[in-house]
C-alpha positions in Angstrom: -48.3 4.4 79.2 -44.9 4.3 80.9 -44.3 3.5 84.5 -41.1 3.0 86.5 -39.9 0.1 88.6 -39.4 1.4 92.2 -36.4 -0.8 92.9 -34.4 -0.6 89.7 -35.7 2.7 88.1 -36.2 1.0 84.8 -39.0 2.3 82.5 -41.8 -0.2 81.8 -44.4 0.2 79.0 -47.8 -1.0 80.2 -49.3 -3.3 77.6 -53.0 -3.2 78.7 -54.2 -0.1 80.4 -57.4 -1.9 81.6 -55.3 -4.2 83.7 -53.6 -1.2 85.2 -56.8 0.7 86.2 -58.6 -2.5 87.4 -58.3 -2.5 91.2 -59.0 -6.3 91.3 -55.8 -7.0 89.2 -52.7 -7.2 91.4 -50.3 -7.6 88.4 -50.0 -5.9 85.0 -48.2 -7.0 81.8 -45.3 -4.7 81.0 -42.3 -4.6 78.6 -39.2 -3.1 80.1 -37.3 -0.6 77.9 -33.5 -0.7 77.4 -32.7 2.2 75.0 -34.4 1.4 71.7 -34.8 -2.3 72.6 -38.1 -3.5 74.0 -38.1 -6.5 76.3 -40.4 -9.5 76.4 -43.8 -9.0 78.1 -43.6 -9.9 81.8 -46.1 -9.7 84.7 -45.2 -7.2 87.4 -46.8 -6.4 90.7 -48.6 -3.0 90.6 -47.0 -2.3 94.0 -43.6 -2.4 92.4 -44.5 0.4 89.9 -44.7 4.1 90.2 -45.1 7.0 87.7 -41.8 8.2 86.1 -42.0 11.2 88.4 -41.9 8.9 91.4 -45.5 9.5 92.4 -47.4 6.4 93.5 -50.3 4.9 91.6 -53.7 6.1 92.5 -55.3 4.1 95.3 -58.4 3.5 93.1 -56.2 1.5 90.8 -54.8 -0.8 93.4 -57.4 -1.1 96.2 -60.8 -2.5 95.3 -62.3 -1.2 98.6 -61.0 2.4 98.3 -64.4 3.9 98.9 -65.1 1.8 102.0 -64.8 3.5 105.3 -64.8 1.5 108.5 -64.8 4.5 110.9 
């Protein structure tokens, strides 16, 4: 799956989808794309990534307490 870095706009290929959808993981392993070249794997904060359309990641992927309501 490809995501985009919010700050730079660079595309990043997510190496392990289970890391991405696990709300207890704050980082995910990605490889940045530069044309046909694939970068080395790096850990990136989920908060720095969005979908290529610019849409944010679902809350259930980043917040382990997304179902808890304190009201």
